[in-house]
C-alpha positions in Angstrom: 125.2 36.7 226.4 124.0 36.7 230.0 126.7 35.9 232.5 125.3 33.6 235.3 128.3 31.3 236.0 132.0 31.6 235.8 131.9 29.1 233.0 129.8 31.6 231.0 132.2 34.4 232.0 135.2 32.4 230.7 133.5 31.7 227.4 132.6 35.3 227.0 136.2 36.3 227.8 137.5 34.0 225.1 135.2 35.7 222.6 136.5 39.1 223.8 140.1 38.0 223.2 139.3 37.0 219.6 137.6 40.3 218.9 140.3 42.4 220.7 139.6 44.6 223.6 139.3 47.8 221.5 136.1 46.5 219.8 133.0 48.3 221.3 131.1 45.0 221.7 134.1 43.4 223.3 134.5 46.3 225.6 130.9 46.1 226.9 131.2 42.4 227.4 134.5 42.8 229.2 132.7 45.0 231.7 130.1 42.2 232.2 132.8 39.5 232.8 134.7 41.7 235.2 131.6 42.8 237.2 130.4 39.2 237.5 133.8 37.8 238.6 134.3 40.6 241.2 130.8 40.9 242.7 128.7 37.8 242.1 128.7 35.1 244.8 129.3 32.7 242.0 132.2 34.8 240.6 135.9 34.6 241.2 137.5 37.7 242.7 141.0 36.4 241.9 140.0 36.2 238.3 138.8 39.8 238.4 142.2 40.9 239.8 144.0 39.1 237.0 141.8 41.0 234.5 142.7 44.3 236.1 146.4 43.4 235.9 146.2 42.4 232.2 147.5 45.8 231.0 144.3 46.8 229.2 144.8 50.5 228.9 141.2 51.6 228.7 140.3 50.3 232.2 138.7 53.3 233.9 138.0 54.0 237.6 134.9 51.8 237.4 137.0 48.7 237.3 139.3 49.7 240.1 136.4 50.9 242.3 134.5 47.7 241.6 137.4 45.5 242.7 138.0 47.6 245.9 134.2 47.3 246.6 134.5 43.5 246.2 137.4 43.3 248.6 135.5 45.6 251.1 132.6 43.1 251.2 134.9 40.3 252.3 135.4 39.1 255.9 139.0 38.2 255.1 141.4 40.9 256.4 143.9 40.1 253.7 141.4 41.3 251.2 141.4 44.7 252.8 145.2 44.9 252.3 144.6 44.1 248.6 142.0 46.8 248.4 144.5 49.3 249.7 147.2 48.2 247.3 144.8 49.0 244.4 143.9 52.3 246.0 147.5 53.2 246.4 148.2 52.3 242.8 145.4 54.7 241.8 146.7 57.4 244.1 150.4 57.1 243.1 150.5 55.3 239.9 151.5 56.8 236.5 149.1 57.7 233.7 147.0 56.0 232.3 145.9 54.7 235.8 142.8 56.5 236.9 142.8 58.6 240.1 140.5 57.9 243.1 137.1 59.6 242.7 134.1 60.1 244.9 133.0 56.4 244.3 136.4 55.1 245.5 136.5 56.5 249.0 133.4 54.9 250.6 134.7 51.4 249.7 138.3 52.2 250.9 136.9 53.5 254.2 135.1 50.2 254.7 138.5 48.5 254.5 140.2 50.6 257.2 141.3 48.2 260.0 142.0 50.9 262.6 141.1 54.5 263.3 144.7 55.7 262.5 144.3 54.6 258.9 140.8 56.0 258.8 142.1 59.4 259.9 144.7 59.3 257.1 142.0 58.5 254.6 139.9 61.4 256.0 142.8 63.8 255.5 143.1 62.6 251.8 139.3 63.1 251.4 139.7 66.7 252.4 142.9 67.2 250.4 141.3 65.9 247.2 138.2 68.1 247.6 135.6 65.5 248.6 134.9 66.7 252.1 131.4 67.8 251.2 130.5 64.6 249.4 127.6 63.2 251.4 128.2 59.5 250.6 131.9 59.8 251.6 131.1 61.6 254.8 128.4 59.1 255.7 131.0 56.4 255.3 133.4 58.3 257.5 130.8 58.6 260.3 130.2 54.9 260.1 133.9 54.2 260.2 134.6 56.4 263.2 131.6 54.9 265.0 132.8 51.3 264.3 136.2 52.2 265.9 134.5 53.7 269.0 135.5 57.2 268.0 132.0 58.6 268.7 133.2 62.1 269.5 134.9 62.3 266.1 131.9 60.8 264.3 129.6 63.3 265.9 131.9 66.2 265.0 131.9 65.0 261.3 128.1 64.7 261.4 127.6 68.1 263.0 129.8 69.7 260.3 127.8 68.3 257.4 125.9 70.8 255.4 123.8 68.3 253.5 122.5 65.5 255.7 120.1 62.8 254.5 118.3 59.9 256.2 121.4 57.8 255.9 123.5 60.4 257.7 121.1 60.5 260.6 120.6 56.8 260.8 124.4 56.1 260.7 125.1 58.4 263.6 122.1 57.1 265.6 123.2 53.5 265.0 126.7 54.4 266.0 125.6 55.7 269.4 123.4 52.7 270.0 126.2 50.3 269.2 128.5 52.4 271.3 126.3 51.9 274.4 125.1 55.5 274.4 121.4 54.9 273.8 120.2 58.1 275.5 122.2 60.3 273.1 120.9 58.1 270.2 117.3 58.9 271.3 118.1 62.6 271.5 119.5 62.5 268.0 116.3 60.8 266.8 114.3 63.7 268.3 116.4 66.2 266.5 116.0 64.2 263.3 112.2 64.4 263.6 112.3 68.1 264.5 114.4 68.7 261.3 111.7 67.2 259.2 113.8 64.3 257.9 111.8 61.3 256.8 112.7 58.2 258.8 113.0 54.7 257.3 112.9 51.2 258.6 116.6 51.1 259.4 116.3 54.3 261.5 113.4 52.9 263.3 115.1 49.6 264.2 118.1 51.5 265.5 116.1 53.9 267.8 113.9 51.0 269.0 117.2 49.2 270.1 118.1 52.4 272.0 114.6 52.4 273.7 115.0 48.7 274.5 118.4 49.3 276.1 117.2 51.9 278.5 113.6 50.7 279.0 112.3 53.9 277.3 108.7 52.9 277.1 107.0 56.2 276.3 109.6 57.0 273.7 109.3 53.6 272.2 105.5 54.1 272.0 106.1 57.3 270.2 108.3 55.5 267.7 105.6 52.8 267.3 103.1 55.6 266.5 105.4 56.8 263.7 105.7 53.2 262.4 101.9 53.0 262.2 101.5 56.5 260.7 104.1 55.9 258.0 103.2 52.3 257.3 106.9 51.3 257.8 106.0 48.0 259.4 105.0 46.5 256.0 108.7 46.6 254.9 109.7 43.5 256.9 109.7 41.6 260.1 112.7 43.5 261.4 110.4 46.3 262.6 108.1 43.9 264.3 111.0 42.1 266.0 112.4 45.4 267.2 109.0 46.5 268.5 108.5 43.2 270.4 112.0 43.5 271.9 111.4 47.1 272.9 108.1 46.3 274.6 109.5 43.2 276.3 112.6 45.0 277.6 110.5 47.9 278.8 108.4 45.5 280.9 105.2 45.4 278.7 104.8 41.8 277.7 101.1 42.3 276.7 102.0 45.1 274.2 104.7 42.9 272.8 102.2 40.1 272.4 99.8 42.4 270.6 102.6 43.2 268.1 103.5 39.6 267.7 99.9 38.5 267.1 99.5 41.2 264.4 102.4 39.8 262.4 100.9 37.7 259.5 104.0 36.0 258.2 106.1 35.3 261.3 109.7 34.3 260.7 112.2 32.7 263.2 113.3 36.1 264.5 109.7 37.3 265.4 109.0 33.9 267.2 112.3 34.0 269.0 111.9 37.6 270.2 108.5 36.7 271.8 109.6 33.5 273.3 112.7 35.3 274.8 110.4 38.0 276.2 108.2 35.5 278.0 111.1 33.6 279.4 112.9 36.7 280.7 109.7 37.8 282.5 109.4 34.4 284.2 106.4 33.3 282.1 108.3 30.2 281.2 105.5 27.8 280.6 104.0 30.2 278.1 107.4 30.5 276.4 107.6 26.7 276.0 104.0 26.6 274.7 104.8 29.2 272.2 107.9 27.3 271.1 105.7 24.3 270.4 103.4 26.5 268.4 106.4 27.7 266.4 107.5 24.2 265.5 103.9 23.2 264.7 103.7 26.1 262.3 106.7 24.8 260.3 109.2 27.5 261.3 112.6 25.9 262.1 114.3 27.1 265.3 117.8 28.4 265.0 120.7 28.6 267.5 119.2 31.7 269.2 115.8 30.1 269.6 117.3 27.0 271.3 119.1 29.4 273.7 116.0 31.2 274.8 114.0 28.0 275.2 116.8 26.6 277.4 116.8 29.9 279.3 113.1 29.5 279.9 113.7 26.1 281.4 116.6 27.5 283.5 114.5 30.4 284.9 111.7 28.0 285.8 113.9 25.2 287.2 112.7 22.7 284.6 115.8 20.4 284.6 114.1 17.5 282.7 112.8 19.7 280.0 116.2 21.5 279.8 118.0 18.2 279.1 115.3 17.2 276.6 115.7 20.4 274.5 119.5 20.2 274.7 119.3 16.6 273.4 116.8 17.5 270.7 118.7 20.6 269.4 120.8 18.7 266.9 118.7 15.6 266.5 115.4 17.3 265.7 116.3 20.8 264.6 119.8 20.5 263.2 121.3 23.0 265.7 124.7 21.9 267.1 124.7 22.8 270.8 127.0 25.7 271.7 128.7 26.8 275.0 125.6 29.0 275.7 123.3 26.0 275.5 125.4 23.9 277.8 125.7 27.0 280.1 121.9 27.0 280.7 122.1 23.5 282.1 125.0 24.4 284.3 123.3 27.5 285.5 120.1 25.6 286.3 121.9 22.9 288.3 124.1 25.5 290.1 121.1 27.7 291.1 119.4 24.7 292.7 122.5 24.0 294.7 123.5 20.8 292.8 127.0 22.1 292.6 128.8 18.7 292.3 126.4 17.7 289.4 127.1 21.0 287.7 130.8 20.6 288.0 130.7 17.0 286.8 128.5 18.2 283.8 131.1 20.8 282.9 133.9 18.3 283.1 132.1 15.9 280.6 130.9 18.6 278.1 132.1 18.1 274.5 133.0 21.8 274.4 135.8 23.4 276.4 134.2 25.6 279.1 134.9 29.3 278.8 135.4 31.9 281.6 131.7 32.8 281.6 130.7 29.2 282.4 133.2 28.9 285.2 132.0 32.3 286.6 128.4 31.0 286.6 129.4 28.0 288.7 131.7 30.0 291.0 128.9 32.5 291.6 126.5 29.7 292.6 129.1 28.3 295.0 129.4 31.7 296.6 125.6 32.0 296.9 125.2 28.5 298.4 128.1 28.9 300.8 130.4 26.3 299.2 133.5 28.5 299.4 136.0 25.7 299.3 134.6 24.7 295.9 134.5 28.3 294.8 138.1 28.9 295.7 139.2 25.7 293.9 137.3 26.7 290.8 138.7 30.2 290.8 142.0 28.6 289.6 140.1 27.5 286.5 139.8 31.1 285.5 143.6 31.2 284.9 143.7 34.9 285.8 147.4 35.3 285.0 146.7 34.3 281.4 143.3 36.0 280.8 143.0 38.5 278.0 143.1 42.2 279.1 139.4 42.8 278.6 138.0 40.1 280.9 137.4 42.0 284.1 134.5 39.8 285.2 136.7 36.9 286.2 138.9 39.1 288.4 136.0 40.8 290.1 134.3 37.4 290.9 137.6 36.0 292.2 138.1 39.1 294.4 134.5 38.8 295.7 135.0 35.1 296.6 138.0 35.9 298.7 136.3 38.9 300.3 133.3 36.8 301.3 135.5 34.7 303.5 137.6 37.5 304.8 140.7 36.6 302.7 141.6 40.3 302.2 145.2 39.6 301.2 144.1 37.3 298.4 141.5 39.9 297.3 144.2 42.6 297.2 146.4 40.4 295.1 143.6 39.9 292.5 142.9 43.7 292.5 146.6 44.4 292.0 146.7 42.0 289.1 143.7 43.9 287.6 145.6 47.2 288.0 148.6 45.7 286.3 146.5 44.6 283.3 144.7 48.0 283.2 141.3 46.4 283.9 138.4 48.5 285.3 135.3 47.3 286.9 132.3 48.5 285.0 130.2 50.8 287.2 126.7 49.7 288.2 124.0 52.0 286.9 120.2 52.1 286.8 117.8 54.0 284.5 114.3 55.1 284.9 112.1 56.9 282.3 109.9 59.7 283.6 107.7 61.8 281.3 109.7 60.6 278.3 113.1 61.5 279.7 115.5 58.8 280.8 117.4 59.4 284.1 120.5 57.4 284.9 121.9 56.8 288.4 125.1 55.3 289.7 125.8 54.2 293.3 126.0 57.2 295.7 125.0 59.6 292.9 124.8 63.2 293.8 125.0 64.6 290.3 121.2 64.5 289.6 119.6 67.9 289.8 117.1 66.6 292.4 119.6 64.6 294.4 118.7 66.2 297.7 115.0 65.2 297.4 116.0 61.7 296.3 118.1 61.1 299.5 115.4 62.6 301.7 112.9 60.2 300.1 115.3 57.3 300.6 115.4 58.0 304.4 111.6 58.1 304.5 111.4 54.7 302.7 113.9 53.1 305.1 112.0 54.3 308.1 108.9 52.7 306.8 110.3 49.3 305.7 112.2 48.8 308.9 108.8 48.5 310.5 108.1 45.7 308.1 111.3 43.9 309.2 113.9 45.2 306.8 117.4 44.3 307.9 120.2 45.4 305.5 122.1 42.4 304.1 125.5 43.9 304.9 127.2 40.6 303.8 126.6 41.9 300.2 129.2 44.7 300.8 132.6 43.0 300.4 134.8 45.7 301.9 136.7 46.1 305.2 134.4 48.7 306.7 132.0 48.7 309.7 128.4 47.8 309.8 127.0 51.3 309.5 129.1 52.2 306.5 128.1 49.0 304.8 124.4 49.8 305.4 124.9 53.2 303.9 126.6 51.7 300.8 123.6 49.3 300.4 121.1 52.2 300.7 122.9 54.2 298.0 122.8 51.4 295.3 121.7 52.9 292.0 118.4 51.0 291.7 117.3 52.4 295.1 118.1 55.9 293.9 116.1 55.3 290.7 113.2 53.9 292.8 113.1 56.9 295.1 113.1 59.2 292.1 110.2 57.2 290.6 108.2 57.4 293.8 108.7 61.2 293.8 107.8 61.8 290.2 105.1 59.3 289.2 101.5 59.3 290.3 100.2 56.9 292.9 99.2 53.5 291.6 101.3 53.8 288.4 104.0 51.2 287.7 107.6 52.0 288.2 110.1 50.5 285.7 113.8 50.4 286.3 116.6 49.0 284.1 120.0 48.1 285.6 123.2 46.8 284.0 124.2 44.4 286.7 122.6 41.5 288.6 120.2 42.5 291.4 121.8 42.0 294.9 119.8 40.3 297.6 119.4 43.5 299.6 118.0 45.4 296.7 115.7 42.5 295.9 114.3 42.4 299.4 114.1 46.2 299.4 111.9 46.3 296.3 109.6 43.6 297.7 108.9 45.6 300.8 108.4 48.9 298.9 105.9 47.2 296.6 104.0 46.1 299.6 103.9 49.4 301.6 103.4 51.7 298.6 100.9 49.4 296.8 102.9 50.0 293.6 104.0 47.5 291.0 107.7 47.7 290.5 109.4 46.1 287.5 113.1 45.8 287.5 115.2 44.5 284.6 118.6 43.3 285.7 121.3 41.6 283.7 119.7 38.2 284.2 115.9 38.6 284.0 112.9 40.7 284.9 111.6 41.0 288.4 107.9 42.0 288.9 107.4 43.1 292.5 103.8 43.2 293.7 102.4 43.2 297.2 105.7 42.1 298.7 106.3 39.2 296.3 108.6 38.9 293.3 107.7 37.0 290.1 111.1 35.3 290.2 110.0 33.6 293.5 113.4 34.6 294.9 115.1 32.4 292.2 117.5 34.4 290.0 
């Protein structure tokens, strides 16, 4: 009897009880019932647990492992506790309970809720002689990576004697998720040099790393492997990752070529391309493509609506932004989220319609979060409405914020500094210190000859630092003749004009630009990726350099792309 519903399972269980569990046919059917109840979406995990507790003596490790596996797949933390209780009963229980085997540990590792528990399980793995089991070690690498223990994960990986594609992919994915994309790319190189055959999961992970750093030439190399191995035919995830990589590396045309080659486009492929056009300021094209998507019968999801609203925001299309927000639920069945409302607030705020933006926030059906308030406060600072900014800072409720929200404190501190309220700024900084908050450092990356170079402000660690600073001095001499005047108001410190000008000059993207001018051929494009929003001084700096050097400069900041050409930016000074 095939088991397809719990009703079938119950009927079969009734037959088993009539035959008696020692009957061979009954024993095989009991396995069917148990597996269906534990693992099938239509099953009942509680029923499977009752079966396991029914004192049937011939239950072997398969049954215990299956139930632990079922609990490990759940998003309910209480299920992880139940999985551990079963594991402990196997570990410590009397005969005839089966002992944990090599199939038990990968599922138990998935249930670890912190790295302390994981280390205890790791010790048990070694003690019970499973330290060389590849499947268990792969699970350990994934577990340590999930808890941010990348150093331990790498040590476990390096000590493996028998690595497979899953081992390599797991450690690469761990470094990508841990915001260490350059190391992930180095691992991928080593994987290729070791002759390990990559798969679609590996490719998606390394393309994410390339996208993070804007590693165009490395990404092209990966694309070549995709074509050579025919990996793209395995699903749209590869195409989506390629589009994202090309877009984030500043090559919209290459992204569009990949997009056009996809025969059966799903919502993820469409959304990746629409998002790419929007982030590069090609907003009308993005909206046209969205209309093509709807016309093709593909239903937009929450993410699609977000990127369409972002396109409207970047272009200043308020009417269209309101229209898409209203249509989200009515036409597409997507309930607006805080991100959707945030696009409207950002658009109003950027245009200086600060009262409208504040009124909009006050009447939203969703409670505004700290990110939304920061958006509005930043705009107040930019537009000089400091009174409103100071009043809205109180909305951030700094005293009650969770310990990982440094952005609210930094913005509040900048608002006070911009009007010379240094005591207030000091109070906010002191509060940050008490909560153990650290401002994330600004950094910029540039890829040259397939190698990604990363800079932070005032960086002297680069092996060619001396040449970079000499080049910077040359650049400043040239652009001063074009009217460059450092925007020292961007430096919110109690220091004199000259010191502020030096700080501005040593911003990370300027160092990356100087290195690019040194190392790349005349006429070639310079691509820079930074993790923070571009400041006004750096923006003006890039415009002037693009004019005097006759070089196209593409900068990706936290908000969008800036294409600098002949002294003009694609964002039209609107970001």
